[in-house]
MDAnalysis code that builds the backbone (N, CA, C; Angstrom):
import MDAnalysis as mda
import numpy as np

u = mda.Universe.empty(300, n_residues=100, atom_resindex=np.repeat(np.arange(100), 3), trajectory=True)
u.add_TopologyAttr("name", ["N", "CA", "C"] * 100)
u.add_TopologyAttr("resid", np.arange(1, 101))
u.add_TopologyAttr("resname", ["UNK", "UNK", "UNK", "UNK", "UNK", "UNK", "UNK", "UNK", "UNK", "UNK", "UNK", "UNK", "UNK", "UNK", "UNK", "UNK", "UNK", "UNK", "UNK", "UNK", "UNK", "UNK", "UNK", "UNK", "UNK", "UNK", "UNK", "UNK", "UNK", "UNK", "UNK", "UNK", "UNK", "UNK", "UNK", "UNK", "UNK", "UNK", "UNK", "UNK", "UNK", "UNK", "UNK", "UNK", "UNK", "UNK", "UNK", "UNK", "UNK", "UNK", "UNK", "UNK", "UNK", "UNK", "UNK", "UNK", "UNK", "UNK", "UNK", "UNK", "UNK", "UNK", "UNK", "UNK", "UNK", "UNK", "UNK", "UNK", "UNK", "UNK", "UNK", "UNK", "UNK", "UNK", "UNK", "UNK", "UNK", "UNK", "UNK", "UNK", "UNK", "UNK", "UNK", "UNK", "UNK", "UNK", "UNK", "UNK", "UNK", "UNK", "UNK", "UNK", "UNK", "UNK", "UNK", "UNK", "UNK", "UNK", "UNK", "UNK"])
u.atoms.positions = np.array([
    [8.699, 29.684, -12.448],
    [8.433, 28.290, -12.128],
    [6.955, 28.010, -12.400],
    [6.675, 26.916, -13.122],
    [5.297, 26.541, -13.406],
    [4.690, 25.844, -12.190],
    [3.380, 25.658, -12.233],
    [2.703, 24.962, -11.135],
    [3.263, 23.560, -10.933],
    [3.502, 22.848, -12.028],
    [4.015, 21.489, -11.902],
    [5.443, 21.487, -11.355],
    [6.243, 22.465, -11.743],
    [7.597, 22.567, -11.195],
    [7.560, 22.820, -9.698],
    [6.637, 23.659, -9.263],
    [6.499, 23.941, -7.831],
    [6.060, 22.687, -7.079],
    [5.133, 21.956, -7.660],
    [4.669, 20.714, -7.035],
    [5.806, 19.712, -6.929],
    [6.568, 19.548, -8.012],
    [7.685, 18.598, -7.991],
    [8.755, 19.010, -6.985],
    [9.008, 20.293, -6.876],
    [9.993, 20.778, -5.904],
    [9.530, 20.480, -4.477],
    [8.257, 20.710, -4.219],
    [7.703, 20.446, -2.881],
    [7.764, 18.962, -2.573],
    [7.392, 18.116, -3.533],
    [7.429, 16.663, -3.341],
    [8.872, 16.185, -3.115],
    [9.815, 16.752, -3.836],
    [11.216, 16.375, -3.664],
    [11.717, 16.693, -2.269],
    [11.283, 17.821, -1.738],
    [11.658, 18.195, -0.376],
    [11.070, 17.225, 0.633],
    [9.828, 16.806, 0.397],
    [9.126, 15.922, 1.329],
    [9.571, 14.463, 1.205],
    [9.720, 13.980, -0.047],
    [9.909, 12.549, -0.287],
    [11.287, 12.166, -0.816],
    [12.153, 13.118, -1.066],
    [13.469, 12.826, -1.616],
    [13.406, 12.736, -3.136],
    [14.529, 12.398, -3.749],
    [14.561, 12.361, -5.210],
    [13.692, 11.222, -5.733],
    [13.062, 11.472, -6.862],
    [12.171, 10.480, -7.454],
    [12.933, 9.216, -7.861],
    [14.119, 9.380, -8.423],
    [14.858, 8.208, -8.888],
    [15.239, 7.280, -7.730],
    [15.626, 7.849, -6.596],
    [15.975, 7.025, -5.434],
    [14.716, 6.395, -4.840],
    [13.636, 7.163, -4.783],
    [12.363, 6.597, -4.311],
    [11.951, 5.425, -5.203],
    [12.083, 5.590, -6.511],
    [11.717, 4.529, -7.449],
    [12.574, 3.287, -7.227],
    [13.864, 3.476, -7.000],
    [14.768, 2.340, -6.769],
    [14.349, 1.557, -5.534],
    [14.100, 2.269, -4.446],
    [13.703, 1.629, -3.188],
    [12.367, 0.905, -3.352],
    [11.395, 1.601, -3.909],
    [10.045, 1.047, -4.040],
    [10.025, -0.161, -4.967],
    [10.741, -0.082, -6.079],
    [10.762, -1.206, -7.012],
    [11.447, -2.422, -6.395],
    [12.435, -2.204, -5.541],
    [13.087, -3.327, -4.852],
    [12.110, -4.006, -3.890],
    [11.328, -3.219, -3.179],
    [10.319, -3.787, -2.270],
    [9.284, -4.574, -3.079],
    [8.801, -3.976, -4.167],
    [7.792, -4.648, -5.000],
    [8.341, -5.933, -5.618],
    [9.604, -5.928, -6.020],
    [10.205, -7.129, -6.594],
    [10.258, -8.243, -5.553],
    [10.590, -7.905, -4.325],
    [10.629, -8.906, -3.252],
    [9.235, -9.471, -3.005],
    [8.231, -8.625, -3.045],
    [6.860, -9.100, -2.845],
    [6.449, -10.035, -3.983],
    [6.730, -9.637, -5.212],
    [6.341, -10.441, -6.376],
    [7.068, -11.779, -6.403],
    [8.231, -11.850, -5.761],
    [9.027, -13.076, -5.725],
    [8.628, -13.995, -4.573],
    [7.646, -13.605, -3.801],
    [7.231, -14.401, -2.647],
    [6.311, -15.552, -3.073],
    [6.227, -16.597, -2.259],
    [5.421, -17.761, -2.631],
    [3.922, -17.470, -2.784],
    [3.389, -16.541, -2.040],
    [1.940, -16.304, -2.044],
    [1.472, -15.199, -2.974],
    [2.385, -14.469, -3.592],
    [1.996, -13.290, -4.371],
    [0.914, -13.601, -5.402],
    [1.100, -14.666, -6.163],
    [0.161, -14.974, -7.244],
    [-1.192, -15.441, -6.731],
    [-1.266, -15.815, -5.456],
    [-2.534, -16.283, -4.895],
    [-3.348, -15.161, -4.261],
    [-2.739, -14.000, -4.100],
    [-3.440, -12.888, -3.445],
    [-4.505, -12.305, -4.365],
    [-5.586, -11.865, -3.753],
    [-6.640, -11.169, -4.490],
    [-6.100, -9.826, -4.985],
    [-6.675, -9.295, -6.053],
    [-6.191, -8.018, -6.590],
    [-6.138, -6.891, -5.553],
    [-7.138, -6.801, -4.659],
    [-7.110, -5.725, -3.666],
    [-5.955, -5.894, -2.689],
    [-5.598, -7.135, -2.389],
    [-4.463, -7.385, -1.495],
    [-3.158, -6.978, -2.157],
    [-2.979, -7.371, -3.422],
    [-1.761, -6.991, -4.143],
    [-1.663, -5.472, -4.283],
    [-2.780, -4.835, -4.622],
    [-2.746, -3.379, -4.780],
    [-2.428, -2.684, -3.464],
    [-3.036, -3.146, -2.374],
    [-2.751, -2.554, -1.068],
    [-1.266, -2.702, -0.727],
    [-0.715, -3.882, -0.953],
    [0.704, -4.096, -0.660],
    [1.596, -3.229, -1.545],
    [1.225, -3.068, -2.812],
    [2.017, -2.203, -3.698],
    [1.935, -0.743, -3.255],
    [0.771, -0.299, -2.814],
    [0.657, 1.075, -2.318],
    [1.428, 1.259, -1.020],
    [1.413, 0.236, -0.175],
    [2.203, 0.283, 1.060],
    [3.691, 0.355, 0.714],
    [4.119, -0.412, -0.301],
    [5.518, -0.336, -0.745],
    [5.849, 1.074, -1.211],
    [4.918, 1.693, -1.940],
    [5.120, 3.068, -2.423],
    [5.291, 4.029, -1.247],
    [4.408, 3.913, -0.268],
    [4.494, 4.791, 0.908],
    [5.750, 4.501, 1.718],
    [6.112, 3.212, 1.837],
    [7.342, 2.862, 2.558],
    [8.555, 3.442, 1.845],
    [8.547, 3.406, 0.521],
    [9.635, 4.009, -0.244],
    [9.771, 5.492, 0.048],
    [8.644, 6.164, 0.163],
    [8.684, 7.593, 0.503],
    [9.245, 7.814, 1.899],
    [8.822, 6.967, 2.844],
    [9.306, 7.079, 4.225],
    [10.809, 6.828, 4.280],
    [11.277, 5.801, 3.580],
    [12.694, 5.426, 3.613],
    [13.584, 6.417, 2.875],
    [13.021, 7.127, 1.902],
    [13.806, 8.052, 1.078],
    [13.639, 9.508, 1.477],
    [12.550, 9.802, 2.150],
    [12.248, 11.201, 2.454],
    [12.068, 11.439, 3.943],
    [11.027, 12.164, 4.277],
    [10.751, 12.553, 5.656],
    [10.031, 11.421, 6.391],
    [10.733, 10.698, 7.269],
    [10.091, 9.577, 7.961],
    [9.109, 10.008, 9.044],
    [9.060, 11.298, 9.337],
    [8.134, 11.780, 10.364],
    [6.867, 12.385, 9.769],
    [6.699, 12.285, 8.460],
    [5.516, 12.838, 7.814],
    [4.323, 11.923, 8.094],
    [3.416, 12.386, 8.925],
    [2.283, 11.600, 9.413],
    [1.444, 11.007, 8.285],
    [1.212, 11.758, 7.230],
    [0.321, 11.324, 6.167],
    [0.785, 10.009, 5.523],
    [2.083, 9.818, 5.399],
    [2.587, 8.576, 4.811],
    [2.194, 7.374, 5.666],
    [2.360, 7.499, 6.963],
    [1.992, 6.422, 7.878],
    [0.484, 6.219, 7.910],
    [-0.247, 7.302, 7.916],
    [-1.712, 7.257, 7.934],
    [-2.244, 6.541, 6.690],
    [-1.655, 6.814, 5.535],
    [-2.073, 6.160, 4.299],
    [-1.859, 4.648, 4.370],
    [-0.747, 4.215, 4.967],
    [-0.485, 2.785, 5.104],
    [-1.587, 2.120, 5.921],
    [-1.975, 2.759, 7.013],
    [-3.076, 2.230, 7.828],
    [-4.349, 2.117, 6.988],
    [-4.600, 3.119, 6.162],
    [-5.800, 3.107, 5.330],
    [-5.830, 1.941, 4.359],
    [-4.703, 1.665, 3.697],
    [-4.662, 0.556, 2.740],
    [-4.866, -0.786, 3.439],
    [-4.277, -0.964, 4.615],
    [-4.472, -2.230, 5.329],
    [-5.914, -2.360, 5.813],
    [-6.508, -1.246, 6.204],
    [-7.900, -1.278, 6.678],
    [-8.858, -1.661, 5.559],
    [-8.612, -1.187, 4.354],
    [-9.489, -1.536, 3.234],
    [-9.541, -3.054, 3.028],
    [-8.385, -3.706, 3.070],
    [-8.349, -5.161, 2.899],
    [-8.947, -5.849, 4.120],
    [-8.573, -5.412, 5.307],
    [-9.080, -6.034, 6.525],
    [-10.601, -5.938, 6.601],
    [-11.150, -4.794, 6.235],
    [-12.609, -4.628, 6.255],
    [-13.279, -5.562, 5.255],
    [-12.694, -5.706, 4.078],
    [-13.263, -6.608, 3.075],
    [-13.205, -8.051, 3.562],
    [-12.089, -8.429, 4.175],
    [-11.964, -9.792, 4.699],
    [-12.963, -10.051, 5.816],
    [-13.194, -9.071, 6.657],
    [-14.157, -9.202, 7.748],
    [-15.551, -9.459, 7.187],
    [-15.942, -8.709, 6.168],
    [-17.247, -8.900, 5.530],
    [-17.329, -10.291, 4.921],
    [-16.258, -10.725, 4.256],
    [-16.237, -12.063, 3.663],
    [-16.437, -13.136, 4.727],
    [-15.766, -13.005, 5.871],
    [-15.895, -13.982, 6.951],
    [-17.317, -13.973, 7.502],
    [-17.880, -12.796, 7.659],
    [-19.251, -12.703, 8.158],
    [-20.233, -13.369, 7.198],
    [-20.044, -13.147, 5.906],
    [-20.926, -13.750, 4.906],
    [-20.782, -15.267, 4.910],
    [-19.565, -15.769, 5.082],
    [-19.362, -17.222, 5.167],
    [-20.047, -17.790, 6.402],
    [-19.954, -17.082, 7.516],
    [-20.576, -17.535, 8.754],
    [-22.084, -17.630, 8.572],
    [-22.693, -16.627, 7.972],
    [-24.143, -16.626, 7.744],
    [-24.530, -17.767, 6.806],
    [-23.750, -17.961, 5.742],
    [-24.041, -19.045, 4.794],
    [-23.935, -20.411, 5.485],
    [-22.902, -20.601, 6.305],
    [-22.747, -21.855, 7.033],
    [-23.907, -22.064, 7.997],
    [-24.304, -21.023, 8.683],
    [-25.423, -21.101, 9.641],
    [-26.700, -21.470, 8.914],
    [-26.940, -20.835, 7.758],
    [-28.173, -21.110, 7.008],
    [-28.190, -22.535, 6.461],
    [-27.023, -23.049, 6.064],
    [-26.952, -24.426, 5.571],
    [-27.229, -25.422, 6.690],
    [-26.855, -25.076, 7.914],
    [-27.017, -25.967, 9.057],
    [-28.480, -26.052, 9.520],
    [-29.303, -25.141, 9.072],
    [-30.718, -25.144, 9.512],
    [-31.480, -26.277, 8.895],
])
């Protein structure tokens, strides 16, 4: 068994078959892309949601108790939330400075 074969075997045990994971994940992504707000989202928001769909697909198809999958979802949401927080803070400062 080659290194890549061993990796794929381990991933299959953890996340289930790739084809089923792909089916689940692509269905989630299609639903997101079909939503009214999808085209208005910033690239980081769309990417975070697509990565969350990927992780959700792994959870739904494989080991739902694997902590890392859930932890990664938190990380993707935090990246967007942190960026939005900075944006709001910058707007607040700009508004305050204009009011002076």
